[in-house]
PyMOL commands that place a pseudoatom at each C-alpha (Angstrom):
pseudoatom trace, name=CA, resn=MET, resi=1, chain=A, elem=C, hetatm=0, pos=[9.716, 3.755, -18.781]
pseudoatom trace, name=CA, resn=LYS, resi=2, chain=A, elem=C, hetatm=0, pos=[7.999, 0.592, -17.768]
pseudoatom trace, name=CA, resn=ALA, resi=3, chain=A, elem=C, hetatm=0, pos=[9.778, 0.696, -14.247]
pseudoatom trace, name=CA, resn=TRP, resi=4, chain=A, elem=C, hetatm=0, pos=[8.056, 4.091, -13.446]
pseudoatom trace, name=CA, resn=LEU, resi=5, chain=A, elem=C, hetatm=0, pos=[4.951, 2.959, -14.735]
pseudoatom trace, name=CA, resn=THR, resi=6, chain=A, elem=C, hetatm=0, pos=[5.089, -0.197, -12.609]
pseudoatom trace, name=CA, resn=ILE, resi=7, chain=A, elem=C, hetatm=0, pos=[6.240, 2.171, -9.585]
pseudoatom trace, name=CA, resn=LEU, resi=8, chain=A, elem=C, hetatm=0, pos=[3.330, 4.472, -10.360]
pseudoatom trace, name=CA, resn=LEU, resi=9, chain=A, elem=C, hetatm=0, pos=[0.455, 1.869, -10.583]
pseudoatom trace, name=CA, resn=LEU, resi=10, chain=A, elem=C, hetatm=0, pos=[1.914, 0.381, -7.077]
pseudoatom trace, name=CA, resn=VAL, resi=11, chain=A, elem=C, hetatm=0, pos=[1.630, 3.635, -5.451]
pseudoatom trace, name=CA, resn=ILE, resi=12, chain=A, elem=C, hetatm=0, pos=[-1.853, 4.291, -6.837]
pseudoatom trace, name=CA, resn=SER, resi=13, chain=A, elem=C, hetatm=0, pos=[-2.516, 0.508, -5.879]
pseudoatom trace, name=CA, resn=ASN, resi=14, chain=A, elem=C, hetatm=0, pos=[-1.343, 1.293, -2.290]
pseudoatom trace, name=CA, resn=ILE, resi=15, chain=A, elem=C, hetatm=0, pos=[-3.409, 4.088, -1.907]
pseudoatom trace, name=CA, resn=PHE, resi=16, chain=A, elem=C, hetatm=0, pos=[-6.510, 2.604, -2.391]
pseudoatom trace, name=CA, resn=MET, resi=17, chain=A, elem=C, hetatm=0, pos=[-5.495, -0.566, -0.584]
pseudoatom trace, name=CA, resn=THR, resi=18, chain=A, elem=C, hetatm=0, pos=[-4.778, 1.739, 2.549]
pseudoatom trace, name=CA, resn=PHE, resi=19, chain=A, elem=C, hetatm=0, pos=[-8.216, 3.070, 2.209]
pseudoatom trace, name=CA, resn=ALA, resi=20, chain=A, elem=C, hetatm=0, pos=[-9.801, 0.071, 1.616]
pseudoatom trace, name=CA, resn=TRP, resi=21, chain=A, elem=C, hetatm=0, pos=[-8.071, -1.726, 4.836]
pseudoatom trace, name=CA, resn=TYR, resi=22, chain=A, elem=C, hetatm=0, pos=[-8.043, 1.015, 7.525]
pseudoatom trace, name=CA, resn=GLY, resi=23, chain=A, elem=C, hetatm=0, pos=[-10.390, 3.954, 5.723]
pseudoatom trace, name=CA, resn=HIS, resi=24, chain=A, elem=C, hetatm=0, pos=[-13.415, 2.472, 7.808]
pseudoatom trace, name=CA, resn=LEU, resi=25, chain=A, elem=C, hetatm=0, pos=[-11.516, 3.043, 10.941]
pseudoatom trace, name=CA, resn=LYS, resi=26, chain=A, elem=C, hetatm=0, pos=[-11.546, 7.043, 9.998]
pseudoatom trace, name=CA, resn=LEU, resi=27, chain=A, elem=C, hetatm=0, pos=[-14.955, 6.863, 8.439]
pseudoatom trace, name=CA, resn=GLN, resi=28, chain=A, elem=C, hetatm=0, pos=[-16.004, 5.634, 12.196]
pseudoatom trace, name=CA, resn=GLN, resi=29, chain=A, elem=C, hetatm=0, pos=[-14.066, 8.161, 13.591]
pseudoatom trace, name=CA, resn=LEU, resi=30, chain=A, elem=C, hetatm=0, pos=[-16.004, 10.810, 11.884]
pseudoatom trace, name=CA, resn=LYS, resi=31, chain=A, elem=C, hetatm=0, pos=[-19.236, 9.026, 12.608]
pseudoatom trace, name=CA, resn=LEU, resi=32, chain=A, elem=C, hetatm=0, pos=[-20.123, 8.598, 8.878]
pseudoatom trace, name=CA, resn=ILE, resi=33, chain=A, elem=C, hetatm=0, pos=[-20.292, 5.028, 10.405]
pseudoatom trace, name=CA, resn=THR, resi=34, chain=A, elem=C, hetatm=0, pos=[-20.891, 3.824, 13.661]
pseudoatom trace, name=CA, resn=SER, resi=35, chain=A, elem=C, hetatm=0, pos=[-19.411, 0.723, 15.442]
pseudoatom trace, name=CA, resn=ASN, resi=36, chain=A, elem=C, hetatm=0, pos=[-22.990, -0.495, 15.035]
pseudoatom trace, name=CA, resn=THR, resi=37, chain=A, elem=C, hetatm=0, pos=[-22.457, -0.881, 11.206]
pseudoatom trace, name=CA, resn=PRO, resi=38, chain=A, elem=C, hetatm=0, pos=[-22.978, -4.361, 10.088]
pseudoatom trace, name=CA, resn=LEU, resi=39, chain=A, elem=C, hetatm=0, pos=[-19.776, -5.718, 9.424]
pseudoatom trace, name=CA, resn=ILE, resi=40, chain=A, elem=C, hetatm=0, pos=[-20.931, -6.957, 6.016]
pseudoatom trace, name=CA, resn=VAL, resi=41, chain=A, elem=C, hetatm=0, pos=[-21.424, -3.311, 4.729]
pseudoatom trace, name=CA, resn=VAL, resi=42, chain=A, elem=C, hetatm=0, pos=[-18.125, -2.340, 6.136]
pseudoatom trace, name=CA, resn=ILE, resi=43, chain=A, elem=C, hetatm=0, pos=[-16.627, -5.151, 4.126]
pseudoatom trace, name=CA, resn=LEU, resi=44, chain=A, elem=C, hetatm=0, pos=[-18.606, -4.616, 1.025]
pseudoatom trace, name=CA, resn=ILE, resi=45, chain=A, elem=C, hetatm=0, pos=[-17.372, -1.050, 0.914]
pseudoatom trace, name=CA, resn=SER, resi=46, chain=A, elem=C, hetatm=0, pos=[-13.745, -2.144, 1.190]
pseudoatom trace, name=CA, resn=TRP, resi=47, chain=A, elem=C, hetatm=0, pos=[-14.107, -4.696, -1.584]
pseudoatom trace, name=CA, resn=VAL, resi=48, chain=A, elem=C, hetatm=0, pos=[-15.163, -2.094, -3.809]
pseudoatom trace, name=CA, resn=ILE, resi=49, chain=A, elem=C, hetatm=0, pos=[-12.254, 0.116, -2.776]
pseudoatom trace, name=CA, resn=ALA, resi=50, chain=A, elem=C, hetatm=0, pos=[-10.131, -2.889, -3.239]
pseudoatom trace, name=CA, resn=LEU, resi=51, chain=A, elem=C, hetatm=0, pos=[-11.435, -3.579, -6.758]
pseudoatom trace, name=CA, resn=ALA, resi=52, chain=A, elem=C, hetatm=0, pos=[-9.562, -0.048, -7.269]
pseudoatom trace, name=CA, resn=GLU, resi=53, chain=A, elem=C, hetatm=0, pos=[-6.531, -1.465, -5.794]
pseudoatom trace, name=CA, resn=TYR, resi=54, chain=A, elem=C, hetatm=0, pos=[-6.522, -4.588, -7.775]
pseudoatom trace, name=CA, resn=SER, resi=55, chain=A, elem=C, hetatm=0, pos=[-6.883, -2.906, -11.074]
pseudoatom trace, name=CA, resn=CYS, resi=56, chain=A, elem=C, hetatm=0, pos=[-3.715, -0.929, -10.458]
pseudoatom trace, name=CA, resn=GLN, resi=57, chain=A, elem=C, hetatm=0, pos=[-1.826, -3.478, -8.586]
pseudoatom trace, name=CA, resn=VAL, resi=58, chain=A, elem=C, hetatm=0, pos=[-2.637, -6.535, -11.342]
pseudoatom trace, name=CA, resn=PRO, resi=59, chain=A, elem=C, hetatm=0, pos=[-1.459, -4.395, -14.215]
pseudoatom trace, name=CA, resn=ALA, resi=60, chain=A, elem=C, hetatm=0, pos=[2.023, -3.115, -12.230]
pseudoatom trace, name=CA, resn=ASN, resi=61, chain=A, elem=C, hetatm=0, pos=[3.294, -6.568, -11.735]
pseudoatom trace, name=CA, resn=ARG, resi=62, chain=A, elem=C, hetatm=0, pos=[2.295, -7.654, -15.214]
pseudoatom trace, name=CA, resn=ILE, resi=63, chain=A, elem=C, hetatm=0, pos=[3.968, -4.397, -16.596]
pseudoatom trace, name=CA, resn=GLY, resi=64, chain=A, elem=C, hetatm=0, pos=[6.979, -4.510, -14.166]
pseudoatom trace, name=CA, resn=TYR, resi=65, chain=A, elem=C, hetatm=0, pos=[7.565, -8.500, -14.422]
pseudoatom trace, name=CA, resn=GLN, resi=66, chain=A, elem=C, hetatm=0, pos=[11.034, -9.446, -16.045]
pseudoatom trace, name=CA, resn=GLY, resi=67, chain=A, elem=C, hetatm=0, pos=[8.881, -12.396, -17.537]
pseudoatom trace, name=CA, resn=ASN, resi=68, chain=A, elem=C, hetatm=0, pos=[6.700, -9.977, -19.467]
pseudoatom trace, name=CA, resn=GLY, resi=69, chain=A, elem=C, hetatm=0, pos=[9.674, -7.780, -20.524]
pseudoatom trace, name=CA, resn=GLY, resi=70, chain=A, elem=C, hetatm=0, pos=[9.719, -5.383, -17.539]
pseudoatom trace, name=CA, resn=SER, resi=71, chain=A, elem=C, hetatm=0, pos=[12.468, -4.260, -14.856]
pseudoatom trace, name=CA, resn=PHE, resi=72, chain=A, elem=C, hetatm=0, pos=[12.161, -6.395, -12.055]
pseudoatom trace, name=CA, resn=SER, resi=73, chain=A, elem=C, hetatm=0, pos=[12.328, -9.650, -11.069]
pseudoatom trace, name=CA, resn=LEU, resi=74, chain=A, elem=C, hetatm=0, pos=[9.205, -11.099, -8.826]
pseudoatom trace, name=CA, resn=MET, resi=75, chain=A, elem=C, hetatm=0, pos=[11.271, -10.868, -5.563]
pseudoatom trace, name=CA, resn=GLN, resi=76, chain=A, elem=C, hetatm=0, pos=[12.104, -7.125, -6.444]
pseudoatom trace, name=CA, resn=LEU, resi=77, chain=A, elem=C, hetatm=0, pos=[8.324, -6.679, -7.376]
pseudoatom trace, name=CA, resn=LYS, resi=78, chain=A, elem=C, hetatm=0, pos=[7.142, -7.757, -3.973]
pseudoatom trace, name=CA, resn=VAL, resi=79, chain=A, elem=C, hetatm=0, pos=[9.879, -5.694, -2.048]
pseudoatom trace, name=CA, resn=ILE, resi=80, chain=A, elem=C, hetatm=0, pos=[9.100, -2.542, -3.687]
pseudoatom trace, name=CA, resn=GLN, resi=81, chain=A, elem=C, hetatm=0, pos=[5.636, -3.037, -3.014]
pseudoatom trace, name=CA, resn=GLU, resi=82, chain=A, elem=C, hetatm=0, pos=[6.044, -3.598, 0.685]
pseudoatom trace, name=CA, resn=ALA, resi=83, chain=A, elem=C, hetatm=0, pos=[8.470, -0.394, 0.662]
pseudoatom trace, name=CA, resn=ILE, resi=84, chain=A, elem=C, hetatm=0, pos=[5.705, 1.524, -1.131]
pseudoatom trace, name=CA, resn=THR, resi=85, chain=A, elem=C, hetatm=0, pos=[3.203, 0.396, 1.420]
pseudoatom trace, name=CA, resn=LEU, resi=86, chain=A, elem=C, hetatm=0, pos=[5.094, 1.418, 4.164]
pseudoatom trace, name=CA, resn=ILE, resi=87, chain=A, elem=C, hetatm=0, pos=[5.548, 4.818, 3.085]
pseudoatom trace, name=CA, resn=ILE, resi=88, chain=A, elem=C, hetatm=0, pos=[1.730, 5.194, 1.944]
pseudoatom trace, name=CA, resn=PHE, resi=89, chain=A, elem=C, hetatm=0, pos=[0.504, 3.867, 5.258]
pseudoatom trace, name=CA, resn=THR, resi=90, chain=A, elem=C, hetatm=0, pos=[2.703, 6.274, 7.283]
pseudoatom trace, name=CA, resn=ILE, resi=91, chain=A, elem=C, hetatm=0, pos=[1.373, 9.248, 5.317]
pseudoatom trace, name=CA, resn=PHE, resi=92, chain=A, elem=C, hetatm=0, pos=[-2.259, 7.845, 5.839]
pseudoatom trace, name=CA, resn=THR, resi=93, chain=A, elem=C, hetatm=0, pos=[-1.508, 7.224, 9.438]
pseudoatom trace, name=CA, resn=VAL, resi=94, chain=A, elem=C, hetatm=0, pos=[0.203, 10.764, 10.042]
pseudoatom trace, name=CA, resn=VAL, resi=95, chain=A, elem=C, hetatm=0, pos=[-2.524, 12.456, 8.109]
pseudoatom trace, name=CA, resn=PHE, resi=96, chain=A, elem=C, hetatm=0, pos=[-5.795, 10.751, 8.929]
pseudoatom trace, name=CA, resn=PHE, resi=97, chain=A, elem=C, hetatm=0, pos=[-4.756, 9.569, 12.394]
pseudoatom trace, name=CA, resn=LYS, resi=98, chain=A, elem=C, hetatm=0, pos=[-3.135, 12.236, 14.104]
pseudoatom trace, name=CA, resn=GLY, resi=99, chain=A, elem=C, hetatm=0, pos=[-3.273, 10.797, 17.464]
pseudoatom trace, name=CA, resn=GLU, resi=100, chain=A, elem=C, hetatm=0, pos=[-0.556, 7.985, 15.960]
pseudoatom trace, name=CA, resn=PRO, resi=101, chain=A, elem=C, hetatm=0, pos=[2.636, 9.352, 16.835]
pseudoatom trace, name=CA, resn=LEU, resi=102, chain=A, elem=C, hetatm=0, pos=[5.920, 8.207, 14.950]
pseudoatom trace, name=CA, resn=GLN, resi=103, chain=A, elem=C, hetatm=0, pos=[8.502, 6.578, 17.238]
pseudoatom trace, name=CA, resn=TRP, resi=104, chain=A, elem=C, hetatm=0, pos=[12.453, 5.863, 17.242]
pseudoatom trace, name=CA, resn=ASN, resi=105, chain=A, elem=C, hetatm=0, pos=[11.331, 1.825, 16.390]
pseudoatom trace, name=CA, resn=HIS, resi=106, chain=A, elem=C, hetatm=0, pos=[9.216, 3.034, 13.567]
pseudoatom trace, name=CA, resn=PHE, resi=107, chain=A, elem=C, hetatm=0, pos=[12.160, 4.460, 11.647]
pseudoatom trace, name=CA, resn=ALA, resi=108, chain=A, elem=C, hetatm=0, pos=[14.411, 1.855, 12.592]
pseudoatom trace, name=CA, resn=ALA, resi=109, chain=A, elem=C, hetatm=0, pos=[11.892, -0.245, 10.702]
pseudoatom trace, name=CA, resn=PHE, resi=110, chain=A, elem=C, hetatm=0, pos=[11.880, 2.167, 7.930]
pseudoatom trace, name=CA, resn=GLY, resi=111, chain=A, elem=C, hetatm=0, pos=[15.561, 1.823, 7.730]
pseudoatom trace, name=CA, resn=CYS, resi=112, chain=A, elem=C, hetatm=0, pos=[15.390, -1.852, 7.827]
pseudoatom trace, name=CA, resn=LEU, resi=113, chain=A, elem=C, hetatm=0, pos=[12.989, -1.842, 4.891]
pseudoatom trace, name=CA, resn=ILE, resi=114, chain=A, elem=C, hetatm=0, pos=[15.169, 0.244, 3.040]
pseudoatom trace, name=CA, resn=ALA, resi=115, chain=A, elem=C, hetatm=0, pos=[17.877, -1.936, 3.397]
pseudoatom trace, name=CA, resn=ALA, resi=116, chain=A, elem=C, hetatm=0, pos=[15.705, -4.986, 2.333]
pseudoatom trace, name=CA, resn=VAL, resi=117, chain=A, elem=C, hetatm=0, pos=[14.942, -2.847, -1.016]
pseudoatom trace, name=CA, resn=TYR, resi=118, chain=A, elem=C, hetatm=0, pos=[18.842, -2.320, -1.343]
pseudoatom trace, name=CA, resn=PHE, resi=119, chain=A, elem=C, hetatm=0, pos=[19.550, -6.008, -0.783]
pseudoatom trace, name=CA, resn=VAL, resi=120, chain=A, elem=C, hetatm=0, pos=[17.072, -7.439, -3.208]
pseudoatom trace, name=CA, resn=PHE, resi=121, chain=A, elem=C, hetatm=0, pos=[18.663, -5.295, -6.033]
pseudoatom trace, name=CA, resn=LEU, resi=122, chain=A, elem=C, hetatm=0, pos=[21.994, -6.545, -5.296]
pseudoatom trace, name=CA, resn=LYS, resi=123, chain=A, elem=C, hetatm=0, pos=[23.308, -9.114, -8.202]
for i in range(1, 123): cmd.bond("trace and resi %d" % i, "trace and resi %d" % (i + 1))
show_as sticks, trace
zoom trace
């Protein structure tokens, strides 16, 4: 159960992270902010969103870490988080930035990341 809770929190965390890092670009496309919006305003908006990200990321790592009774080593947690990040980012890009096509090399990179998850779980 801790493993699934960890993964769920990592997914939620990465959704917020992606919006914190790249959402302002979509807001700019929607003309909700402009390229003239002061950078400090954009940073502050991102920090507010990132607070939600950290509110899920930190508990996910604490719950999931073997040293706290969880299921995953530190390395496994990091690789899982990176795989989730790539999946969430890809969905975000395809849904919100329709002009960004997926190419063969993106799928090759996904395959390498899946292999990384496999290898990090080998004993």
